[in-house]
C-alpha positions in Angstrom: 0.1 -0.2 0.2 1.1 3.5 -0.7 2.1 6.5 1.2 -1.4 8.4 -0.6 -3.9 5.6 -0.2 -2.6 5.1 3.1 -3.4 9.0 3.8 -6.9 8.7 1.5 -8.0 6.0 4.6 -6.7 7.9 7.0 -8.9 11.2 5.1 -12.2 9.1 5.0 -12.4 7.5 8.4 -11.6 10.6 10.0 -14.7 12.2 8.0 -16.9 8.9 8.9 -15.9 9.9 12.6 -16.4 13.1 12.4 -19.8 12.8 10.5 -20.6 10.2 13.4 -19.5 12.7 16.2 -21.9 15.6 14.8 -25.1 12.9 15.0 -24.7 12.0 18.2 -24.2 15.6 19.0 -27.4 16.7 17.7 -28.8 13.9 20.0 -27.4 15.2 23.0 -28.2 18.7 22.7 -32.3 17.6 21.8 -32.2 15.4 25.2 -31.8 18.6 27.1 -34.7 20.7 24.7 -38.4 20.8 25.7 -40.6 18.8 23.3 -43.4 20.1 21.4 -46.4 17.9 21.5 -49.8 19.3 20.6 -52.3 17.7 22.8 -54.8 16.9 19.7 -57.8 16.7 20.9 -58.0 19.2 23.0 -55.1 21.1 20.6 -55.6 20.9 17.3 -53.0 22.7 14.6 -54.8 25.3 11.7 -53.7 23.4 8.5 -51.8 26.1 5.7 -54.9 27.2 3.6 -54.0 25.3 0.4 -54.0 22.0 2.2 -55.7 19.1 0.7 -58.0 17.3 2.6 -62.1 17.2 2.1 -64.0 17.4 -1.2 -66.6 20.0 -1.5 -69.5 20.0 -4.3 -69.8 24.3 -4.4 -72.8 26.2 -5.4 -72.4 29.1 -8.3 -73.5 32.7 -7.1 -77.1 32.4 -7.9 -77.8 29.0 -5.7 -77.1 26.4 -8.8 -75.4 23.6 -8.9 -71.8 23.7 -10.4 -71.1 20.2 -11.3 -72.4 19.9 -15.0 -70.9 15.8 -14.4 -68.5 16.0 -17.4 -66.9 13.1 -15.7 -63.5 15.2 -15.9 -63.2 14.6 -12.5 -63.3 10.8 -12.2 -61.4 10.8 -15.5 -58.4 12.4 -13.8 -58.8 10.5 -10.6 -55.7 8.1 -9.9 -57.9 5.8 -7.7 -61.2 5.9 -9.3 -62.6 6.9 -6.1 -65.2 9.0 -7.9 -68.4 8.3 -9.5 -71.2 10.0 -10.6 -74.5 9.7 -13.1 -75.3 12.9 -15.5 -79.0 13.8 -16.2 -80.5 16.6 -17.8 -83.0 19.1 -16.7 -86.0 20.7 -18.4 -83.9 24.1 -19.5 -81.6 22.1 -21.0 -78.8 22.2 -18.0 -76.7 18.9 -17.4 -76.6 17.9 -13.5 -75.4 15.2 -11.6 -78.2 13.1 -10.3 -75.9 11.1 -8.1 -72.3 12.0 -6.8 -70.1 9.7 -5.2 -66.8 10.0 -3.5 -65.5 7.0 -1.3 -62.4 8.5 0.7 -61.4 5.3 2.1 -59.7 5.3 -1.4 -59.2 8.8 -2.1 -55.6 9.9 -1.9 -56.2 13.8 -1.5 -53.8 14.4 -4.5 -56.2 17.8 -5.6 -56.3 16.1 -9.4 -60.0 16.5 -9.6 -60.4 19.9 -8.4 -57.4 20.8 -11.2 -59.3 19.1 -13.8 -62.9 20.6 -13.2 -64.0 23.4 -15.3 -66.4 24.5 -13.1 -64.8 24.7 -9.8 -67.6 23.0 -8.6 -65.4 20.5 -6.7 -62.9 21.9 -4.4 -60.8 20.4 -1.5 -60.6 21.9 1.6 -57.9 21.9 4.6 -60.8 20.5 7.1 -59.2 17.0 7.9 -61.4 15.5 10.4 -63.5 12.9 9.2 -61.9 9.3 10.4 -64.2 6.8 11.0 -64.0 3.1 12.1 -66.9 2.0 9.7 -65.7 1.6 6.2 -68.7 2.1 4.6 -69.2 5.8 6.8 -65.8 7.2 3.9 -68.4 6.7 1.3 -69.9 10.3 0.7 -73.1 10.8 -1.1 -74.0 14.4 -2.9 -76.1 15.3 -0.1 -72.9 15.3 2.1 -70.9 17.0 -0.2 -72.7 20.2 -1.5 -72.2 23.3 0.5 -74.3 26.7 0.5 -71.6 28.3 -1.2 -68.9 29.1 -3.7 -65.8 27.6 -2.0 -62.4 29.2 -3.0 -64.0 31.3 -5.0 -67.5 32.9 -4.7 -68.0 35.2 -7.4 -67.1 32.8 -10.3 -70.2 31.8 -12.2 -69.1 28.8 -15.3 -72.1 29.7 -17.5 -72.0 33.6 -17.6 -67.9 32.9 -18.7 -68.8 30.3 -21.2 -71.4 31.8 -23.0 -73.9 29.5 -22.7 -77.3 29.9 -24.4 -79.1 29.1 -21.3 -78.5 32.2 -19.1 -77.0 34.2 -21.9 -78.6 34.1 -25.1 -76.6 34.0 -28.1 -74.5 37.5 -29.7 -75.5 38.7 -25.8 -72.8 37.0 -23.8 -70.0 39.6 -23.1 -66.6 39.4 -25.5 -68.3 36.5 -27.3 -67.5 36.6 -31.3 -69.7 35.6 -33.8 -69.6 32.0 -34.9 -66.4 31.0 -37.0 -67.6 29.6 -40.7 -65.7 26.4 -40.6 -65.8 26.4 -44.5 -62.7 28.8 -44.9 -60.5 26.8 -42.9 -60.2 24.0 -45.6 -57.7 24.3 -48.0 
């Protein structure tokens, strides 16, 4: 073994010993610090405003359900915990006749919220809904629907989409005239 190899081995052992002693030093300092324990049922931490937990279905400013049963949330869900059935009202507007989320399977990733074009499905920071019965974690539309707009109370999908249900053709703000598709042909 050469002199340089021996020096490299000694340096390596020195770095390893230094790292080990630093780790023990941090542990020794922690012995004398007061622990920070949250007594959970009595003391509750406030989660960050953008934390993702319980899912709700919101309403538009006029009180209608925002969900148009487009199935984008269920398609975006990686664990397939969202299911619904589309229906049409007398005035031609789509809605979800039933909407179901299995919270036992939900991973709270927020992809359903990102996929929703109407801001109907939103995740809230409310995290206390544990139970010992799995079937109690299946939430129906009646349990999910709230009486407010969630994070954006003023957003109205039909106002921005220009659907004839609420705004007749050519009366929607910023609406452009229809495009003649034949003008796009070669």
